[in-house]
C-alpha positions as CSV (number, residue, x, y, z in Angstrom):
1,M,0.0,0.0,0.0
2,T,1.2,3.4,-0.8
3,S,-1.4,5.6,0.7
4,E,-2.7,5.6,4.3
5,D,-6.4,5.9,3.3
6,R,-6.3,2.6,1.2
7,A,-4.1,0.9,3.8
8,R,-6.9,1.7,6.4
9,T,-9.6,0.3,4.0
10,V,-7.6,-3.0,3.7
11,R,-7.2,-3.1,7.5
12,D,-10.9,-2.4,8.0
13,A,-11.8,-5.1,5.4
14,T,-9.9,-7.7,7.3
15,G,-12.1,-7.2,10.4
16,L,-15.4,-7.8,8.6
17,P,-17.2,-11.1,9.4
18,R,-17.4,-12.2,5.8
19,L,-13.6,-12.7,5.8
20,H,-13.4,-14.4,9.2
21,R,-11.3,-17.3,7.9
22,A,-8.9,-15.3,5.8
23,T,-5.4,-14.4,6.8
24,F,-3.9,-11.0,5.7
25,T,-0.4,-9.6,5.5
26,A,0.1,-5.9,4.6
27,E,3.3,-4.4,3.2
28,A,4.1,-0.8,2.5
29,G,5.1,0.2,-1.1
30,G,4.0,-0.1,-4.7
31,M,5.0,-2.3,-7.6
32,A,8.7,-2.3,-7.0
33,E,8.3,-3.2,-3.4
34,A,5.8,-5.9,-4.3
35,H,8.3,-7.4,-6.7
36,A,11.1,-7.3,-4.1
37,H,8.8,-8.9,-1.4
38,L,7.4,-11.6,-3.6
39,S,10.8,-12.6,-4.9
40,R,11.6,-13.6,-1.3
41,H,8.3,-14.9,-0.1
42,D,5.6,-17.3,-1.2
43,S,2.8,-15.8,-3.3
44,P,-0.7,-15.4,-1.6
45,D,-3.9,-16.6,-3.0
46,V,-5.1,-13.1,-3.6
47,L,-2.7,-10.2,-4.2
48,I,-4.0,-6.6,-3.6
49,L,-1.9,-3.9,-5.1
50,E,-2.2,-0.2,-4.9
51,T,-0.6,1.8,-7.8
52,A,-0.3,5.4,-8.8
53,D,1.5,4.5,-12.1
54,D,0.3,5.5,-15.5
55,A,-1.0,2.9,-17.9
56,E,2.3,1.9,-19.5
57,A,4.3,1.7,-16.2
58,L,1.5,-0.3,-14.7
59,V,1.5,-2.9,-17.5
60,Q,5.3,-3.1,-17.3
61,G,5.1,-3.5,-13.5
62,L,2.7,-6.4,-13.9
63,D,5.0,-8.0,-16.4
64,R,7.9,-7.9,-14.0
65,L,5.7,-9.3,-11.2
66,A,4.9,-12.3,-13.4
67,D,8.4,-13.5,-12.9
68,V,8.0,-13.9,-9.1
69,V,4.3,-14.7,-8.6
70,R,3.2,-18.3,-8.8
71,P,0.5,-19.3,-11.4
72,G,-3.0,-19.1,-10.0
73,T,-2.5,-16.0,-7.8
74,K,-5.5,-13.7,-8.1
75,V,-4.8,-9.9,-8.5
76,I,-6.9,-7.0,-7.4
77,L,-5.6,-3.5,-8.4
78,L,-6.5,-0.3,-6.6
79,G,-5.7,2.8,-8.6
80,D,-6.9,6.3,-9.7
81,N,-6.9,5.9,-13.5
82,N,-10.5,5.9,-14.6
83,D,-9.7,4.9,-18.2
84,I,-11.9,2.4,-19.9
85,A,-9.1,1.4,-22.3
86,L,-6.8,0.6,-19.4
87,Y,-9.5,-1.3,-17.7
88,R,-10.1,-3.5,-20.7
89,R,-6.4,-4.0,-21.2
90,L,-6.0,-5.2,-17.6
91,L,-9.0,-7.5,-17.9
92,S,-7.6,-8.9,-21.2
93,M,-4.4,-9.7,-19.4
94,G,-6.2,-11.6,-16.8
95,V,-6.4,-9.2,-13.9
96,S,-9.3,-10.2,-11.6
97,E,-10.5,-6.8,-10.4
98,Y,-9.6,-3.2,-11.0
99,L,-11.0,-0.8,-8.4
100,Y,-10.4,2.9,-8.9
101,G,-11.0,5.9,-6.7
102,S,-12.2,5.7,-3.2
103,V,-13.0,2.1,-2.2
104,T,-14.9,1.1,1.0
105,P,-14.0,-1.9,3.0
106,D,-17.3,-3.6,1.9
107,E,-16.5,-3.0,-1.7
108,L,-13.1,-4.6,-1.3
109,V,-14.5,-7.7,0.5
110,D,-17.0,-8.0,-2.3
111,A,-14.2,-8.1,-4.9
112,V,-12.3,-10.7,-2.8
113,Q,-15.4,-12.9,-2.5
114,R,-16.2,-12.6,-6.2
115,I,-12.7,-14.0,-6.9
116,A,-13.1,-16.8,-4.3
117,S,-16.6,-17.8,-5.6
118,T,-15.5,-17.9,-9.2
119,D,-12.3,-19.7,-8.5
120,G,-13.9,-22.9,-7.2
121,D,-16.0,-23.1,-10.4
122,Q,-13.1,-22.3,-12.7
123,A,-10.9,-24.9,-11.1
124,G,-13.6,-27.5,-11.5
125,G,-14.5,-27.5,-7.9
126,G,-18.1,-28.7,-7.1
127,R,-20.6,-26.4,-5.6
128,V,-21.7,-27.0,-1.9
129,V,-25.4,-26.7,-1.0
130,A,-26.1,-26.9,2.8
131,V,-29.5,-27.8,4.1
132,F,-30.5,-27.1,7.7
133,G,-33.8,-27.2,9.6
134,T,-34.9,-24.4,11.7
135,A,-36.7,-26.8,14.0
136,G,-37.1,-30.5,14.5
137,G,-39.6,-32.3,12.3
138,V,-39.7,-29.7,9.5
139,G,-38.5,-32.3,6.9
140,T,-34.9,-31.2,6.4
141,S,-33.8,-34.6,5.2
142,T,-36.8,-35.0,2.9
143,V,-35.8,-31.8,1.2
144,A,-32.1,-32.6,1.1
145,V,-32.6,-36.1,-0.4
146,N,-35.2,-35.1,-3.0
147,M,-33.3,-31.9,-4.0
148,A,-30.1,-33.9,-4.6
149,D,-32.1,-36.4,-6.5
150,A,-33.8,-33.8,-8.7
151,I,-30.3,-32.3,-9.6
152,A,-28.9,-35.7,-10.4
153,A,-32.0,-36.6,-12.5
154,R,-31.1,-33.9,-15.0
155,G,-28.2,-36.1,-16.0
156,D,-25.7,-33.3,-16.6
157,E,-23.9,-33.3,-13.2
158,S,-22.5,-35.7,-10.7
159,V,-24.2,-35.2,-7.2
160,V,-23.2,-36.5,-3.8
161,L,-25.5,-36.3,-0.8
162,V,-23.6,-36.1,2.6
163,D,-25.6,-37.1,5.7
164,L,-23.9,-35.2,8.5
165,D,-26.4,-36.2,11.1
166,L,-23.9,-38.8,12.3
167,W,-26.1,-40.0,15.1
168,F,-29.7,-40.2,13.7
169,G,-29.3,-39.6,10.0
170,V,-32.0,-41.2,7.7
171,D,-30.8,-40.5,4.2
172,A,-29.6,-44.1,3.6
173,L,-32.8,-45.4,5.0
174,A,-34.8,-43.1,2.7
175,L,-32.9,-44.4,-0.3
176,N,-32.9,-48.1,0.8
177,L,-29.2,-48.2,1.2
178,T,-27.1,-50.3,3.5
179,P,-23.7,-48.7,3.5
180,R,-20.7,-50.6,4.8
181,Q,-19.0,-47.5,6.0
182,G,-20.0,-43.8,5.8
183,A,-19.5,-40.2,6.8
184,A,-18.4,-41.0,10.4
185,D,-15.6,-43.3,9.1
186,A,-14.5,-40.7,6.6
187,L,-14.5,-37.9,9.2
188,S,-12.7,-39.9,12.0
189,D,-9.3,-39.0,10.7
190,P,-8.7,-36.1,8.3
191,N,-5.3,-37.6,7.3
192,R,-7.1,-40.5,5.8
193,I,-9.5,-38.6,3.6
194,D,-8.6,-39.2,0.0
195,D,-10.2,-40.4,-3.3
196,M,-9.5,-44.0,-2.5
197,L,-11.3,-43.8,0.9
198,L,-14.3,-42.0,-0.6
199,D,-14.6,-44.6,-3.4
200,R,-15.0,-47.2,-0.6
201,V,-17.5,-45.4,1.5
202,L,-19.8,-43.7,-1.2
203,E,-22.9,-45.6,-2.1
204,K,-24.8,-45.0,-5.3
205,H,-28.6,-44.8,-5.5
206,G,-29.8,-46.3,-8.7
207,D,-28.2,-44.3,-11.6
208,G,-28.4,-41.0,-9.8
209,V,-27.2,-39.5,-6.6
210,Q,-24.2,-40.9,-4.6
211,V,-24.6,-41.0,-0.8
212,L,-22.2,-40.6,2.1
213,A,-24.3,-42.1,4.7
214,A,-24.6,-41.7,8.5
215,P,-23.8,-44.8,10.6
216,A,-26.5,-47.1,11.6
217,S,-25.7,-46.7,15.4
218,P,-25.4,-43.4,17.3
219,E,-22.6,-45.0,19.3
220,V,-20.2,-45.1,16.4
221,A,-19.8,-41.4,15.6
222,A,-17.9,-38.6,17.3
223,P,-18.4,-34.9,16.5
224,P,-16.2,-34.1,13.5
225,S,-13.6,-31.4,13.7
226,E,-13.7,-28.4,11.3
227,D,-10.4,-29.6,9.8
228,A,-11.9,-32.9,9.0
229,L,-15.0,-31.4,7.4
230,E,-12.9,-29.0,5.4
231,K,-10.7,-31.9,4.1
232,L,-13.8,-34.0,3.2
233,L,-15.4,-31.2,1.3
234,S,-12.2,-30.4,-0.5
235,V,-11.9,-33.9,-1.8
236,L,-15.5,-34.2,-2.6
237,R,-15.5,-31.0,-4.6
238,R,-12.7,-32.3,-6.7
239,K,-14.7,-35.4,-7.5
240,M,-18.3,-34.1,-7.8
241,D,-20.2,-31.3,-9.4
242,V,-22.6,-30.8,-6.7
243,V,-22.2,-31.6,-2.9
244,V,-25.5,-31.5,-0.9
245,L,-25.0,-31.4,2.9
246,D,-27.9,-32.7,5.1
247,L,-26.9,-31.0,8.4
248,P,-28.0,-32.0,11.8
249,R,-30.0,-29.7,13.9
250,L,-27.0,-28.7,16.1
251,W,-25.5,-25.4,16.6
252,T,-21.8,-26.1,16.7
253,P,-18.8,-24.4,15.1
254,W,-18.6,-27.0,12.3
255,V,-22.3,-26.7,11.5
256,K,-22.1,-22.8,11.5
257,T,-19.0,-23.0,9.3
258,A,-20.9,-25.2,6.8
259,L,-23.8,-22.8,6.7
260,I,-21.5,-19.8,6.2
261,E,-19.2,-21.2,3.6
262,A,-21.6,-23.2,1.4
263,R,-22.2,-21.7,-2.0
264,E,-26.0,-22.1,-1.3
265,T,-27.6,-22.4,2.2
266,V,-31.1,-23.7,2.3
267,L,-33.1,-23.2,5.6
268,V,-36.0,-25.5,5.8
269,T,-38.9,-24.3,7.9
270,Y,-42.5,-24.7,8.7
271,P,-44.5,-21.4,8.5
272,D,-45.3,-20.7,12.1
273,L,-44.2,-18.2,14.7
274,A,-41.7,-20.4,16.4
275,N,-39.9,-21.2,13.1
276,L,-40.0,-17.7,12.0
277,R,-38.2,-16.6,15.2
278,N,-35.6,-19.4,14.8
279,T,-35.1,-18.5,11.1
280,R,-34.6,-14.8,11.8
281,S,-32.0,-15.7,14.5
282,I,-30.1,-18.0,12.1
283,V,-30.1,-15.4,9.3
284,D,-28.9,-12.7,11.6
285,V,-25.9,-14.7,12.6
286,I,-24.8,-16.3,9.3
287,G,-26.1,-13.8,6.8
288,P,-23.5,-11.0,7.3
289,A,-20.7,-13.6,7.1
290,R,-21.9,-15.4,3.9
291,A,-20.1,-14.7,0.6
292,G,-22.9,-16.6,-1.3
293,G,-25.7,-14.2,-0.3
294,A,-28.6,-14.6,1.9
295,P,-29.8,-18.1,2.9
296,R,-32.8,-19.4,0.8
297,I,-35.9,-20.1,3.0
298,V,-38.1,-23.0,2.0
299,F,-41.5,-23.5,3.5
300,N,-42.1,-27.3,3.9
301,R,-45.3,-29.1,4.6
302,A,-47.2,-26.0,3.8
303,G,-51.0,-26.5,4.3
304,L,-50.6,-28.9,7.2
305,S,-52.6,-26.4,9.3
306,R,-53.7,-23.6,7.0
307,K,-55.6,-21.6,9.6
308,N,-52.5,-21.3,11.9
309,E,-49.7,-20.9,9.3
310,L,-47.9,-17.7,8.5
311,T,-47.8,-16.4,5.0
312,A,-44.9,-15.8,2.7
313,G,-45.6,-12.1,3.2
314,D,-45.1,-12.5,6.9
315,Y,-41.7,-14.0,6.3
316,S,-40.8,-11.3,3.7
317,E,-41.7,-8.6,6.2
318,A,-39.6,-10.1,8.9
319,L,-36.6,-11.2,6.8
320,G,-36.6,-8.8,3.9
321,H,-37.1,-11.4,1.2
322,A,-39.7,-14.0,0.2
323,P,-39.2,-17.8,0.6
324,A,-37.4,-19.4,-2.3
325,A,-39.9,-22.3,-2.4
326,V,-43.2,-23.4,-0.9
327,L,-43.4,-27.2,-0.7
328,P,-47.1,-28.5,-0.1
329,F,-48.0,-31.1,2.5
330,E,-48.2,-34.5,0.8
331,P,-48.2,-37.1,3.6
332,A,-49.4,-40.1,1.6
333,L,-46.6,-39.6,-1.1
334,C,-43.8,-38.9,1.5
335,A,-44.8,-42.0,3.6
336,S,-45.0,-44.2,0.5
337,A,-41.5,-43.0,-0.7
338,M,-40.0,-43.6,2.8
339,N,-41.5,-47.1,3.1
340,Q,-40.3,-48.1,-0.3
341,G,-36.8,-46.6,-0.1
342,Q,-37.5,-44.3,-3.0
343,T,-37.3,-40.6,-3.8
344,L,-40.5,-38.7,-4.2
345,R,-39.9,-38.6,-8.0
346,Q,-39.6,-42.3,-8.1
347,A,-42.6,-43.1,-5.8
348,G,-45.3,-41.1,-7.5
349,R,-46.3,-39.3,-10.6
350,T,-45.3,-35.7,-11.1
351,N,-47.4,-33.6,-8.8
352,A,-47.3,-30.1,-7.0
353,L,-44.7,-31.3,-4.5
354,T,-42.2,-32.9,-6.9
355,R,-42.6,-30.0,-9.4
356,A,-41.8,-27.6,-6.4
357,I,-38.7,-29.6,-5.4
358,G,-37.5,-29.6,-9.1
359,T,-37.9,-25.9,-9.2
360,L,-36.0,-25.4,-5.9
361,A,-33.2,-27.7,-7.3
362,D,-33.0,-25.4,-10.4
363,T,-32.8,-22.4,-8.2
364,V,-29.9,-23.5,-5.9
365,D,-28.1,-25.2,-8.8
366,P,-29.2,-23.7,-12.1
367,P,-28.9,-26.0,-15.2
368,A,-25.8,-25.3,-17.3
369,G,-26.1,-22.1,-19.2
370,K,-29.0,-20.8,-17.3
371,G,-27.5,-19.8,-13.9
372,T,-25.3,-17.0,-12.7
373,G,-21.9,-18.6,-13.6
374,K,-22.3,-22.2,-14.8
375,G,-21.5,-22.5,-18.5
376,R,-20.3,-18.8,-18.5
377,P,-16.6,-18.1,-19.4
378,R,-14.6,-16.7,-16.4
379,L,-11.6,-14.3,-16.3
380,S,-8.4,-16.0,-15.5
381,L,-4.9,-14.9,-14.5
382,K,-3.3,-17.7,-16.4
383,T,-2.3,-15.4,-19.3
384,L,-0.7,-13.0,-16.9
385,F,1.1,-15.2,-14.4
386,T,2.6,-17.7,-16.8
387,H,5.9,-17.4,-18.7
388,G,6.5,-17.5,-22.5
389,R,4.0,-14.8,-23.4
């Protein structure tokens, strides 16, 4: 950093909840000092540079930096040159973000998170969808299982369903699977988590979703560490296009981390006052820290008690946005599916519930070419930070 104002912006940005897991190091100086520092130290994942150079000097400085920065490092430039030609030139070289003028801490964090969210897709990393119930009995597992099935049924993506209720998870039962091992075994030792282990513990349901199941006995599992969960998700994201997490109704550090860091977080609720209070409490805690935007609220079993239920408008007024989906109460279909070990799609003909779940699946994981990012070309620093240009 060369100016105190921007140095203060960076310091303030590091204290915002949305970057709670990031580690920052600040160094004084401009391009020349950055070159000297990075020639002696490892490159960061994201490099934020402030420059007062003119266009030609800036481009030359980036060329020199390419000799000392490892491939894959993402660059954010802070400058004062409001020149559209320079902006286009920087983007064509692969610079991730160019922010000019006065920048607020929130704007800087937005830029960092845009890079982080596109980097996983660009590198082939699967998208994580976390599903969490705002109260017991709202049908969290039903939504998680059938949403994963609906995504897999499109046939264009590989999908894994991870049952993280390690004590009383029902996903394997719902799909008539009898796993030999499962999530508890995979999470017991982070050092053992690799492709070979997952190939042993994953079970496939028909020709669709793969399942990492909870153990049959609650005595088998111990609470996982955040490190173990992070390692598991890292390996799964390399293997699969979509990772759906069926989270237990616990408020622990690892559950909170999963809700914050998932690409999409789905809160399953029943539209009554107690669930609205719980939903509001959860959103207030995780919402400010999420890079992926506000959690999506799903009404499940709507119509169970019409006279006593809240409306979508009530939730909109309290939370600031409407539910992403309203799933109607279909007790006969749900019971039949569970008893037969089938998904709702398999157990019955298309009806309002299966259509609503299909729409929800398309919302949280848009089909290729229709969403905000899938099938769309991304900017890359490959052209900037590789040799032989």
